N, C-alpha and C positions, 0 to 999 in steps of 0.2 A: 293272678288267677284262685280264686277262690277252694277253701277243703271245706272240708267236714272232719272234725281227726276224734276219734273214739278211742280211749281208754282205759284197761282192764289192770289196775298198778297194784300188787298185796299190802307193800310193805306202806307204812303213812305216810315218814318223811317218804320219799321217794313220793309216792299219786302230792304231797304238794307241790314237787319239784319241777313234774308233770306238768299242772294243773297253772301254775306261775310261770313255768312258762310262756303256755301255749297262752296267761294272760296276756303278756307280754304285746300279740301277734294279731287277737283275737276276743269273741265274742264265745262267754258262755250261754250255752242255750238249754242243753239239761247237763244232769249231775256227773255224765264224761262223756259229758261231748261238748267240742267247742265248731266253731267255724269262726273259720281263719283265711284275710286274703293278704299274699304274698309274689313279689317275684318268685323266676328259674332260680336265683342263688337264693333270697330268705328260705328259698324251704328245702334247698340243701342242706344251708344251718342248720332251720327247723330240726331238721331230720338228726341229722348230723347232736343236736345236744337233745333232745329226747331219748334218741338210743343210748347218750349215757344217764341217763337218769331210770330207766325200771334194771331187770333183774329175768330175762326170758325161764331162765332155770327154775325161776319161783310163779312161774305160769306170767308171765307180767304178758300185757298186750297192749302195743296199739296198734289204731288200724286205719287210713287215712285214704279217704275218697276222694276225685275231683269235678265237682261239680261245675256242669257248663251252664251256659247264659239256658239255656232251656231250662238245664232240670233244675236250678236256681227259679226262673220267674214260675215253675209249674210244684214248690214245693207248698203244703201245707200243713200249718198248725191244729191239730185239734185239740181241748179239755182247759186247762190253764193260761196264764202268761209265765214265757219261759221268765226262769228264777230272777234274782233282782241280784244285786251285786254284791250281796253274803253268798258265803263258802259253805258248803258243807264236808269239806276237805281239815281234816281234823290238825 
């Protein structure tokens, strides 16, 4: 299944861990957005790992959207190309 994952993480170290975790599973699309392809079991593992890297009390948040095939086929990019492999993660 393909997922779009957006995150807001306040602590630099935690944000780096979230970024590195997501990088293992998929492609960086925008500064706080990844697209990943995972199985159901991998999704459970991914969610557990991501949860361990955030502090909800600090306002950290991760949002996961499942992208059906129709949604993927109707995705439009407007503007510049997606970011290169360099990260804005501190």
